DRENSE-364423 format. One record per atom (N, C-alpha, C, O): residue in three letters; atom name; x negated, y, z. Coordinates in steps of 0.2 Angstrom, whole numbers. Last residue first. Layout:
N
<ALA CA <X Y Z>>
...
REM end
This chain:
117
<VAL N <-800 484 399>>
<VAL CA <-800 484 407>>
<VAL C <-800 477 409>>
<VAL O <-800 476 415>>
<ARG N <-805 492 384>>
<ARG CA <-803 486 388>>
<ARG C <-804 486 395>>
<ARG O <-809 490 397>>
<GLU N <-798 505 374>>
<GLU CA <-803 503 380>>
<GLU C <-800 497 383>>
<GLU O <-794 496 385>>
<VAL N <-797 505 357>>
<VAL CA <-794 504 363>>
<VAL C <-798 501 368>>
<VAL O <-802 496 367>>
<GLY N <-804 506 345>>
<GLY CA <-804 512 349>>
<GLY C <-800 511 355>>
<GLY O <-799 516 359>>
<GLU N <-794 496 335>>
<GLU CA <-800 499 336>>
<GLU C <-799 505 340>>
<GLU O <-794 508 340>>
<VAL N <-786 480 335>>
<VAL CA <-785 487 336>>
<VAL C <-793 490 338>>
<VAL O <-797 486 341>>
<ALA N <-788 467 332>>
<ALA CA <-781 470 331>>
<ALA C <-781 477 332>>
<ALA O <-776 480 329>>
<SER N <-800 462 335>>
<SER CA <-799 463 328>>
<SER C <-792 466 327>>
<SER O <-791 468 321>>
<ALA N <-800 462 349>>
<ALA CA <-804 467 346>>
<ALA C <-802 468 338>>
<ALA O <-802 474 336>>
<PRO N <-783 458 355>>
<PRO CA <-790 456 352>>
<PRO C <-793 462 349>>
<PRO O <-790 466 346>>
<LEU N <-776 467 368>>
<LEU CA <-776 465 361>>
<LEU C <-783 463 359>>
<LEU O <-788 466 361>>
<TYR N <-776 472 381>>
<TYR CA <-777 465 380>>
<TYR C <-777 463 373>>
<TYR O <-777 457 371>>
<GLU N <-774 486 380>>
<GLU CA <-781 484 382>>
<GLU C <-782 476 381>>
<GLU O <-787 474 382>>
<LYS N <-760 486 377>>
<LYS CA <-765 487 371>>
<LYS C <-772 485 373>>
<LYS O <-776 483 369>>
<ARG N <-748 476 381>>
<ARG CA <-754 479 384>>
<ARG C <-760 480 379>>
<ARG O <-763 475 377>>
<VAL N <-732 479 375>>
<VAL CA <-739 476 373>>
<VAL C <-744 480 378>>
<VAL O <-744 486 378>>
<PRO N <-720 482 388>>
<PRO CA <-722 482 381>>
<PRO C <-730 480 381>>
<PRO O <-733 478 386>>
<SER N <-723 466 393>>
<SER CA <-719 470 388>>
<SER C <-719 477 392>>
<SER O <-717 477 398>>
<PHE N <-731 450 393>>
<PHE CA <-731 457 395>>
<PHE C <-727 461 390>>
<PHE O <-728 460 384>>
<VAL N <-731 434 399>>
<VAL CA <-729 438 393>>
<VAL C <-729 445 396>>
<VAL O <-727 446 402>>
<GLU N <-743 421 403>>
<GLU CA <-739 427 404>>
<GLU C <-737 431 398>>
<GLU O <-741 431 394>>
<ILE N <-747 405 410>>
<ILE CA <-745 409 403>>
<ILE C <-741 415 405>>
<ILE O <-736 414 409>>
<ALA N <-761 398 419>>
<ALA CA <-754 402 419>>
<ALA C <-753 405 412>>
<ALA O <-758 407 408>>
<VAL N <-769 385 427>>
<VAL CA <-768 388 420>>
<VAL C <-761 392 421>>
<VAL O <-756 389 423>>
<SER N <-781 383 440>>
<SER CA <-774 384 437>>
<SER C <-774 387 430>>
<SER O <-779 390 428>>
<ASP N <-789 375 454>>
<ASP CA <-790 377 447>>
<ASP C <-783 378 443>>
<ASP O <-779 373 444>>
<GLU N <-780 381 468>>
<GLU CA <-783 376 464>>
<GLU C <-784 378 457>>
<GLU O <-781 384 455>>
<MET N <-777 394 474>>
<MET CA <-778 388 478>>
<MET C <-781 382 475>>
<MET O <-785 378 478>>
<VAL N <-779 410 472>>
<VAL CA <-779 404 468>>
<VAL C <-782 398 472>>
<VAL O <-787 398 475>>
<GLU N <-769 423 475>>
<GLU CA <-775 419 478>>
<GLU C <-774 412 475>>
<GLU O <-769 409 475>>
<ALA N <-764 439 468>>
<ALA CA <-764 432 469>>
<ALA C <-770 429 472>>
<ALA O <-776 432 471>>
<ARG N <-753 453 468>>
<ARG CA <-759 450 468>>
<ARG C <-759 443 469>>
<ARG O <-753 440 469>>
<HIS N <-744 469 464>>
<HIS CA <-744 461 465>>
<HIS C <-752 459 465>>
<HIS O <-756 463 463>>
<GLU N <-733 482 464>>
<GLU CA <-739 480 466>>
<GLU C <-739 472 466>>
<GLU O <-734 469 469>>
<MET N <-724 488 449>>
<MET CA <-723 484 456>>
<MET C <-730 481 458>>
<MET O <-733 478 454>>
<ASN N <-724 493 437>>
<ASN CA <-726 497 442>>
<ASN C <-725 494 449>>
<ASN O <-725 498 454>>
<GLY N <-711 482 430>>
<GLY CA <-717 487 429>>
<GLY C <-718 491 435>>
<GLY O <-713 492 439>>
<PRO N <-707 467 439>>
<PRO CA <-705 473 436>>
<PRO C <-712 478 435>>
<PRO O <-716 477 439>>
<ILE N <-711 451 436>>
<ILE CA <-713 456 440>>
<ILE C <-711 463 436>>
<ILE O <-714 464 431>>
<SER N <-706 434 437>>
<SER CA <-705 441 433>>
<SER C <-706 446 438>>
<SER O <-703 447 443>>
<TRP N <-711 417 436>>
<TRP CA <-710 424 440>>
<TRP C <-709 429 435>>
<TRP O <-710 428 429>>
<SER N <-710 399 439>>
<SER CA <-710 405 435>>
<SER C <-709 411 439>>
<SER O <-706 411 444>>
<ASP N <-716 382 440>>
<ASP CA <-713 388 443>>
<ASP C <-714 394 439>>
<ASP O <-719 394 435>>
<GLY N <-724 372 434>>
<GLY CA <-716 373 432>>
<GLY C <-713 379 435>>
<GLY O <-708 381 433>>
<PRO N <-735 370 448>>
<PRO CA <-733 369 441>>
<PRO C <-726 369 439>>
<PRO O <-722 365 443>>
<GLU N <-732 383 461>>
<GLU CA <-734 376 458>>
<GLU C <-732 375 451>>
<GLU O <-728 379 449>>
<VAL N <-734 395 472>>
<VAL CA <-733 394 465>>
<VAL C <-736 387 463>>
<VAL O <-742 386 464>>
<GLU N <-728 403 486>>
<GLU CA <-732 397 484>>
<GLU C <-730 395 477>>
<GLU O <-724 392 476>>
<PHE N <-727 420 488>>
<PHE CA <-724 414 485>>
<PHE C <-729 409 483>>
<PHE O <-734 410 480>>
<GLY N <-726 434 499>>
<GLY CA <-730 429 496>>
<GLY C <-725 423 493>>
<GLY O <-720 421 497>>
<LYS N <-723 451 496>>
<LYS CA <-720 445 498>>
<LYS C <-724 439 495>>
<LYS O <-724 439 489>>
<GLN N <-729 463 491>>
<GLN CA <-731 461 498>>
<GLN C <-728 454 500>>
<GLN O <-729 452 506>>
<ASN N <-725 463 478>>
<ASN CA <-722 468 483>>
<ASN C <-723 466 490>>
<ASN O <-719 467 494>>
<ILE N <-729 447 477>>
<ILE CA <-726 452 473>>
<ILE C <-723 457 478>>
<ILE O <-718 455 482>>
<TYR N <-742 436 477>>
<TYR CA <-739 441 481>>
<TYR C <-736 446 476>>
<TYR O <-739 450 472>>
<LEU N <-744 419 475>>
<LEU CA <-743 425 471>>
<LEU C <-739 430 476>>
<LEU O <-734 428 479>>
<ILE N <-755 407 477>>
<ILE CA <-750 411 481>>
<ILE C <-750 417 477>>
<ILE O <-755 421 476>>
<MET N <-756 392 466>>
<MET CA <-758 399 469>>
<MET C <-753 402 473>>
<MET O <-747 399 473>>
<LYS N <-761 378 457>>
<LYS CA <-758 381 463>>
<LYS C <-760 387 465>>
<LYS O <-767 388 465>>
<GLY N <-760 368 442>>
<GLY CA <-764 371 448>>
<GLY C <-759 373 453>>
<GLY O <-753 371 454>>
<SER N <-752 373 427>>
<SER CA <-755 368 431>>
<SER C <-759 372 437>>
<SER O <-760 378 436>>
<VAL N <-743 383 422>>
<VAL CA <-744 376 418>>
<VAL C <-747 371 423>>
<VAL O <-744 365 423>>
<LEU N <-732 394 428>>
<LEU CA <-738 391 430>>
<LEU C <-738 384 426>>
<LEU O <-734 380 428>>
<PHE N <-727 409 419>>
<PHE CA <-726 402 420>>
<PHE C <-732 398 422>>
<PHE O <-737 399 419>>
<GLY N <-721 426 420>>
<GLY CA <-726 421 419>>
<GLY C <-723 414 421>>
<GLY O <-718 413 424>>
<THR N <-720 443 415>>
<THR CA <-716 437 416>>
<THR C <-721 431 415>>
<THR O <-724 430 410>>
<GLN N <-720 459 418>>
<GLN CA <-725 453 417>>
<GLN C <-721 447 419>>
<GLN O <-718 447 425>>
<GLU N <-719 476 411>>
<GLU CA <-716 470 414>>
<GLU C <-720 464 413>>
<GLU O <-722 463 408>>
<HIS N <-731 488 414>>
<HIS CA <-729 483 410>>
<HIS C <-725 478 414>>
<HIS O <-727 476 419>>
<PRO N <-738 498 421>>
<PRO CA <-731 499 419>>
<PRO C <-728 494 415>>
<PRO O <-722 494 413>>
<HIS N <-745 490 435>>
<HIS CA <-746 493 429>>
<HIS C <-739 494 426>>
<HIS O <-734 491 429>>
<SER N <-755 487 450>>
<SER CA <-749 487 447>>
<SER C <-750 490 440>>
<SER O <-756 493 439>>
<HIS N <-764 476 462>>
<HIS CA <-763 481 457>>
<HIS C <-756 482 454>>
<HIS O <-752 478 456>>
<ALA N <-774 467 472>>
<ALA CA <-768 470 471>>
<ALA C <-769 476 466>>
<ALA O <-774 479 466>>
<PRO N <-785 455 463>>
<PRO CA <-784 460 468>>
<PRO C <-777 463 467>>
<PRO O <-774 463 461>>
<LEU N <-785 438 463>>
<LEU CA <-783 444 458>>
<LEU C <-781 449 463>>
<LEU O <-776 449 467>>
<LEU N <-798 427 467>>
<LEU CA <-793 432 470>>
<LEU C <-792 437 464>>
<LEU O <-796 440 461>>
<SER N <-803 410 468>>
<SER CA <-803 417 465>>
<SER C <-797 421 467>>
<SER O <-792 418 469>>
<GLY N <-801 397 472>>
<GLY CA <-804 402 477>>
<GLY C <-805 409 474>>
<GLY O <-807 414 478>>
<LYS N <-802 389 457>>
<LYS CA <-800 389 464>>
<LYS C <-804 394 468>>
<LYS O <-810 394 467>>
<LYS N <-799 400 442>>
<LYS CA <-803 395 446>>
<LYS C <-801 395 454>>
<LYS O <-800 401 456>>
<LEU N <-788 401 429>>
<LEU CA <-790 404 436>>
<LEU C <-793 398 440>>
<LEU O <-791 393 441>>
<HIS N <-785 406 414>>
<HIS CA <-788 401 417>>
<HIS C <-790 404 424>>
<HIS O <-795 408 424>>
<PHE N <-771 412 405>>
<PHE CA <-775 413 410>>
<PHE C <-778 407 413>>
<PHE O <-774 402 414>>
<ARG N <-764 418 390>>
<ARG CA <-766 412 394>>
<ARG C <-771 414 399>>
<ARG O <-776 417 397>>
<THR N <-751 429 384>>
<THR CA <-758 428 387>>
<THR C <-759 422 391>>
<THR O <-754 420 395>>
<LEU N <-742 438 373>>
<LEU CA <-743 432 377>>
<LEU C <-750 431 378>>
<LEU O <-754 431 374>>
<LEU N <-733 453 372>>
<LEU CA <-739 450 371>>
<LEU C <-739 444 375>>
<LEU O <-737 444 381>>
<SER N <-721 464 363>>
<SER CA <-723 459 369>>
<SER C <-729 456 367>>
<SER O <-731 456 361>>
<LYS N <-717 472 353>>
<LYS CA <-715 474 359>>
<LYS C <-717 469 365>>
<LYS O <-716 471 371>>
<GLU N <-724 468 341>>
<GLU CA <-723 475 342>>
<GLU C <-721 477 349>>
<GLU O <-723 482 352>>
<GLY N <-733 454 347>>
<GLY CA <-729 457 342>>
<GLY C <-729 465 343>>
<GLY O <-733 467 346>>
<HIS N <-746 442 349>>
<HIS CA <-743 448 351>>
<HIS C <-738 450 345>>
<HIS O <-740 449 339>>
<VAL N <-754 427 356>>
<VAL CA <-751 431 350>>
<VAL C <-748 437 353>>
<VAL O <-747 438 359>>
<LEU N <-764 426 366>>
<LEU CA <-763 421 361>>
<LEU C <-760 424 355>>
<LEU O <-762 422 349>>
<THR N <-778 433 374>>
<THR CA <-771 434 371>>
<THR C <-770 429 366>>
<THR O <-774 428 361>>
<LYS N <-785 425 388>>
<LYS CA <-785 426 381>>
<LYS C <-778 428 379>>
<LYS O <-773 424 380>>
<MET N <-796 425 403>>
<MET CA <-789 427 399>>
<MET C <-791 427 392>>
<MET O <-796 429 389>>
<GLU N <-802 419 418>>
<GLU CA <-803 420 411>>
<GLU C <-796 421 408>>
<GLU O <-791 419 410>>
<ILE N <-808 422 434>>
<ILE CA <-802 423 430>>
<ILE C <-804 424 423>>
<ILE O <-807 429 421>>
<GLY N <-820 422 440>>
<GLY CA <-816 417 442>>
<GLY C <-809 417 438>>
<GLY O <-805 412 438>>
<GLU N <-821 440 441>>
<GLU CA <-825 433 442>>
<GLU C <-820 428 444>>
<GLU O <-816 429 448>>
<ILE N <-812 447 428>>
<ILE CA <-813 447 435>>
<ILE C <-817 440 436>>
<ILE O <-815 435 433>>
<PRO N <-811 446 414>>
<PRO CA <-811 452 417>>
<PRO C <-812 453 424>>
<PRO O <-814 458 427>>
<THR N <-818 437 403>>
<THR CA <-818 436 410>>
<THR C <-818 443 413>>
<THR O <-823 446 415>>
<LEU N <-810 430 388>>
<LEU CA <-813 435 392>>
<LEU C <-813 434 399>>
<LEU O <-809 430 401>>
<PHE N <-810 418 375>>
<PHE CA <-808 420 382>>
<PHE C <-813 425 385>>
<PHE O <-819 425 383>>
<GLY N <-814 413 363>>
<GLY CA <-811 420 363>>
<GLY C <-809 422 370>>
<GLY O <-806 427 371>>
<ASP N <-810 395 361>>
<ASP CA <-814 401 359>>
<ASP C <-810 408 361>>
<ASP O <-804 408 361>>
<GLU N <-801 385 361>>
<GLU CA <-804 387 367>>
<GLU C <-809 393 367>>
<GLU O <-811 395 372>>
<SER N <-786 389 352>>
<SER CA <-793 387 352>>
<SER C <-796 389 359>>
<SER O <-793 394 362>>
<TYR N <-770 386 344>>
<TYR CA <-774 387 350>>
<TYR C <-781 385 349>>
<TYR O <-783 380 345>>
<LYS N <-765 396 330>>
<LYS CA <-767 389 332>>
<LYS C <-771 390 339>>
<LYS O <-775 395 339>>
<ALA N <-752 408 328>>
<ALA CA <-759 406 330>>
<ALA C <-760 399 332>>
<ALA O <-756 397 337>>
<PHE N <-742 419 320>>
<PHE CA <-743 412 322>>
<PHE C <-750 412 323>>
<PHE O <-755 414 320>>
<MET N <-731 433 319>>
<MET CA <-737 431 320>>
<MET C <-737 423 322>>
<MET O <-733 421 327>>
REM end
């Protein structure tokens, strides 16, 4: 799969956090997140491994209750089913890969009948 970047198609699952799936394959999915200063990603976990890279901005990422100050160029990998959350300190852009594919993150055109969260 190949995709040209477009500013269209972002979803807002949580106030202050926009996301867009860029591409996906059979076993992984690549997502871009725009995070507004002051927004909070609440503590959660999911069965998907999550690997990310901070393109710009600053945030504090908590993985299994341990906090990490994340700045541009920093990266992380969160095992499946591990609790994590984030506090966004500056407007930020993050790129993340999920494996296996998070079906609820697939574009509507890619799958019918999958509930979005």
